[in-house]
N, C-alpha and C positions, 0 to 999 in steps of 0.2 A: 770647372766648378757652375752648375746650373745657375740661371738668372731666374729668381724668387719673387722679381716685383712686381709679378702680376697677381700674386697671391692675396694682395690686400685688396685687390677690385671686388667691389661687391656683387654678389650672386644676380643674375637676372631678374626682374618682378615675376612672380608666377600669377598666372589668372586667378583672381577669385571668384568661386562661384556664388551668382548671386542668392540672397536669401530669399525666403517666402514674403518677409516684411518689404523687400524691395520690391517683389512683384505687386504687394497689395498697394505700395504708396504709388504705383503708376496708373492705378485704376481711378477712372474718373467718376465723382458721384453727379450723375448726369439730371437727376432730378433736382438736387440743389442749384445747379446753373440754369435750370429751366425756371425755377421760381424767380432765379435774381436777373431773369432777362436775357442771360449770356447766349441760351440757345433758345431760338425761335420757333422752329418745327418741333414735331415729336421726338422725344430725346432716344438715342440709341446707345448701347454699351457695348464693350468689348468684354467676350468671355474668353479666357486663356486657360491652357492645361496647367498643372502643378508646376511644369517645367517653363512654363511662360511660352510655349511653342502654339504655333497654328491659331492665331488670334482669330474668332470668329464675331463678326458684326450682327448685333440682335436688335431688333426694335422692342422697345419696351410696350407691353400689352397696355393698354386700356379698358378696363373693366367696364366701363360704361360707353363703349364704343357701339356696342350693338344693341343697348338698351334704351328703349325709349320710354318716356314716364307714362305714356299711353297705356303701356304694356305691364305696368308694374301694377302690384297689389298693396294695399294699405294694411298696415299691421301695428299692435301695440308693443312694445318693448317692456319684457316683464323681468328680466335679469341681463345683466352686463358683465361680461369676463374681459379678459385683456385684449383679445383679438376678434372675439365673435360676441353676439350679444342672443338671447332666446326672444324670439317674436311670436307672438301669439295672432295665428290668423285665421278666423272663424274658429273653428272648435278645435284646432289644432294648434301645437307650438314647434317651431321648425327652429333651426339654427342659422344665422345669418353671418357673414363676414363683413368686415371692414377692410378695404387693403389699403396699403400705403399710399398709393395713388390717389385715392377720393378723400383724404384726411382735408385736405385743402378746400375741396367743394363742401364738403360736411360743415367745417368750421371747428368743430369739436366732435368728440365721439357721441354716441347716442346716449342718452340717460333713460334709467327705469321711469316710465310714464309717458316716454314720448312715443307720439305717432310719426311711423315712417313709412317710406317708399320703398319696396323690396323689388329687385329684378333676377329672373333667373339666368345664373351663369354656367349651371352644368345640369345636363339631362339626367345624369344618374341621381339615385335615390340619395337623399342627405343623410350619411353617416354619422357627421359630426365627429370624426376621427382625423384631427388634426386640420389646420387652417388650410383652405383651399379645397377640402373635400365637400364643403357645403353646397347644397343647391342654391342658395338664395346670397345674394349681395345688398347691402343697403346702399341704395342711390341717392335719398335725401332725407333729412330731417325735417319735418314740417313744424311750422310755426308754434312756438311754445305759449300758451296763456299765462304761465306762471313757472317758476323755478326756485330752486332753493340749492345755493352754492355754498362751497367751502373751499380755503386755500389748497392750491395743488400742490405737487411736489418742489422743493426749494431747487429748482434747476433754472437755467439760462432764461426760460420763457416765464416764470411767474404765472403758469398757467392756473385759473380757477377751475374746480370742478363741480359739475352739477350734480347733486344728490339724488334729486327728484324732480321731473317736471310735470307741468299740468295738473296741478293739485289744487284742492278747494279750501285746505285749512291745514294748519301745523298743528301736530298734537305732539308736545313735548312732555314725556316721562321724567317725574324726578321722584326719589325716593326721600321720604320724611326722616329717615335714618339708614346708615348703612348703606351707600356712603352719604356723608351728609350734604344737606342742599348746597349747590355751588350758584352765589348769585351772579357772577360774570358771567358763566356759560349760558344761563337762561335769558341773561340780559342781551347777549349775542344774537339769540335764536328770536327773541322777542323783536329787537329792531329788524331782523331779516323778513320776519312777517309782515311788520308794518310798513318797510320799503315796497313789500310786493304786495300790499293791500290784502292780507289774507289773515283770517281769525285765529285766533292764537287760543288753543286749547290746553291748559294745565292739567296732567293726570298725576295725582299723588299716590304713589304705591306704598305697599308694606305698612299699611294702616293699622294692621294688627300687631304691629309691634310697638304700638303708642297705649299704653294702659287705660288711659282715660280719654281717646279718641283724639278729636279735633282740638280740644282744650290742652292737649299736650303738644301743639306744633310751634317750633321756634318762631321767635320774633320776625327773624328773615323770611321765612314762607308766608307768613300772616302779610307782612308787608309787600310782597312780590303777589300775594292773591288780589288785591286791591286794584292792580293795574292791567289785569289780564281780561281777556273776554268770557272765559268760562273756568271754573274750577272742578275737578270731579276727584274726590278723593276713593280709592279703589283697595281692595286686599284680595289677590286671587286666593288665598287659602281660606277665607271665609264668604267669599263671592261678594262683598259688600261694594256698591257703585259699578257692577258690571254691566247691567240691565241700563242703567242710565247713560254708561259710556257706550253700549250698543247703538241705542236711540241716536245718540250723536253722530257716531259714523255712519249710520244708514243712508245709502243713496250719494255719499261724497268720495270723492279721491282724498284719502288722507297719507300724510306723510307722518310716521313716527322715527322719532329721534329721542337720544338722551343720552346721559353719559354711561360708560359700561359699570354694569353692576347694579343698575336701579329697576332690574325687572323686566325690561322691555320685552326681550325674547317671551318671557315668561307669560307675559300678558298678552302678546298676538297670539300664542298656542292656546290660551284659552280663548280669545275671542273667534280664533278662525279655524276651525276644525281641518285637520290635515296639514298645517303649517309645519309642525314637527321642527321648529327651530332650536338650534343647540343652547343651552342654559349652561351657566356657570355661578360660582359662588364667589362672594366678595373676599379678598384677601386679609387675612389676617393682621398681619405686619404693619398695612398702610390703609386701611379698611377702604380702598379701592377696588373696583371691579375690572374683571378679565375680559378681553374683547371675545364674543362669541360670535357676533354678526361681523361678517367679513366684507359683504357686499351688500348692494341695494338689492330688495327683491319685492315683486308686487303679487298680493294674493287678492283673490277675490271674498269680498265680504259677503256673509249669508244674507244681510239685508238689503243687498245691491251696493254697489261701489266698489273701492279698491282699497287697501291697505297697503301701504310701501313703507317696508320696514328698512331702515338706513342704519349702518354701523355708529356705534358709540365714538363720538368724536371729541376732542378738548377745545377747538376752537372752531369757528365759521366766519367765513370772509363777508365784510359789508363792502357793498358796493353801491354806489348811487349812479344809475346808467351804465355806462362803459367803464368810467374812472372809479378808483377808489374813494371813499367818503373823505371828505377833509374835516379837520376839525370844528369849523363853524358850523357845517351841516349837522356833525354829531351832538352839539351843543345845543342845538335848536329842537333836534327832535327825539332827544333822548326820554324815553320811555318813564313817565312819573314825576319829571321837571316841572311841567308847566300844566295847572288846571285847563282843560280844554285844548291843550296843545297851543295855547296862546302866549307866544314869547314875550317876556316882560321885563328883561334885563334893561338897564340904560343904554347900553350900547349895541349896535347890532351885531359885531363882532367878537362878543364876550366868550370867554372860553370856560367862566366860572372858576378861574383860578386867582387871580389878585386885582381883578378887576374893579374900579368902583361902581356901585350901584347895582351890583350883581343880586339879583333876587333869588337865586338857586342857594348861595352862601347865606343868605339872610335866613331862607327857611331850613337850613341843616343848623344853624347856630340857634334857632327859636325852637327847634325840635319838631316843626311841622313835616321835613323830610330827613329820612333816616340816614345815619353815617354809611352804613352798609350800601345804600342806593349810590350815595355820592361817591365811595370809594371804589364801588364798581366801575363808574362813569369815568373816573381818572386811570383805573387800569387800562380799560379800552382805549382811552386817547392816547395814553403812554404806548401802547402796542403799536400804534400806527407809525411810531417814527423809527 
């Protein structure tokens, strides 16, 4: 009888072929190591075949290695895309790229209205077909005199995004109806303009929808009109107020913004020949507008200056220097709370909530300050937590 004791022994282990995921996990993110200080010299990277054979060592190219700033040319950013931007150089517009290795030197990607230095990286003509085919690369963003920011994506970096740079005034477009006036949205823009010492111009569109004209304006709009620098009621259909608005924009760099559906793109098309911005109607089910402007763009204004059209957004970031604005600062500078911007509450850290001697709550209870304005302040204050 044969001995079958060995039949229960396990089979020898077979070699498992490594997966592509295993290969990827062995690759080193050298740029991250460079920024963290682990790598002192110029980083290198290993390049492997699909089967993880024959590794080759290759230095990472520095796009600024052969670019001296004295050989660069200065241009104006007129449109920004994900990895490239359109820059005006003299009488032509070129496409310039910003590479991953230059992001740290730039601090952030360029914004519409920025003055930038461009270096030539390719001898070939700029075809604009794919990143890397461009003739120019952004070397540096020149210092800004002003900027308008909004919250960035909710990622781990919490970066703020610049909507427009080097502007002279903020022109906010609001409709008298369809959609209704949004008090909180307007207050955020007014705060941002005040923090940057920029004039705030309120443009009220769709005046043709009010049978009795300005006498039909809502109380919220009338209250807000008292705290802005200038108000211009307009109607693209009838032409009302367009000439006054043209005079206000002539010779200045103006950023246009507003909620979706207020008629901002329609207004820009009427003011700037050749703009040809896409327009859309207000949704009937909720009375809100559709996003038709998806990125900021700069247009030459016929009377001199620039018009920067920005996307309709639901919120805008408020910052005081490099840090987010704290509640005490917001309570002191909120528009319309104090006559002559002179803080009059009893305590310097008053947040206008339940503190004794609060002049803001006294003004609300006596009717000297609208409850809509106070409610707008509370929404912004609570949104910071």
